[in-house]
N, C-alpha and C positions, 0 to 999 in steps of 0.2 A: 502480451500487451498489458498496459497499466490497468485496464479494466478488470482483468482476471485477478490481479493483486487486490484491487479494491473490492471485487466480489468476494474474495476469501475473507477479508476483514469484515465486511458487512454480514456475511453468513455467520461468522462467529458471534458478532453482536446480536444478531437475530436469535441464535441458539440460546444465548444468555437471557435475553428478554423473554423468550417463551418459557424458560425454566427458572424464572427469577425467584420463585418460592424455594425451590431446591437449592439454588445458589445461596440464598440468604440462610436457609436452615442449616446447611453444612459449612457455611463460612467460606465459600469458594470465590468470593469477590476478588481476592488478590490473584488467584489462579487465572480467572478470566481476564482480569486487567492485564496481566503479563502476556497472555496469549494475544489479546487485541493489540497491545503495544508492539509486540514482536511483528505481527502482521503489518502494522502501520509502518514500522521501520523498513520492512522489506519493500513495501509499496513506495515509500519515499526514495529509497535507494534506486529503485527502478525508474521512477519519474525523473530523478536527477540525471540518471544515465541517458534517458531519452533526450533530455534537454541538451546535454553535452553533445550527443550525436547530431541532433538537429542543428546546433550552432556550427559544428565542424562541417557538416554537409553544406550549409548555407555559405560558409566561408570559402569552401572549395569551389562552389558554383560561381560565386561572385568573382573570385580571383581568376577563374577560367574565362569569364565573360570579358574581363578587362584586357585580356591578352590579345 
């Protein structure tokens, strides 16, 4: 589900916020930004896939009703 992808991204953001001092101290900002961006891209791909599937199913159902 899309919520599991969102949960993974939010978890990564929370980890970063909890350890913000270490992130700043060791200059890990880009590492965390890349991780978060990667998870966001996975989430968006999945959300788009869901949208296409919903549109396809709606089209099939509507076309079957008109027969």
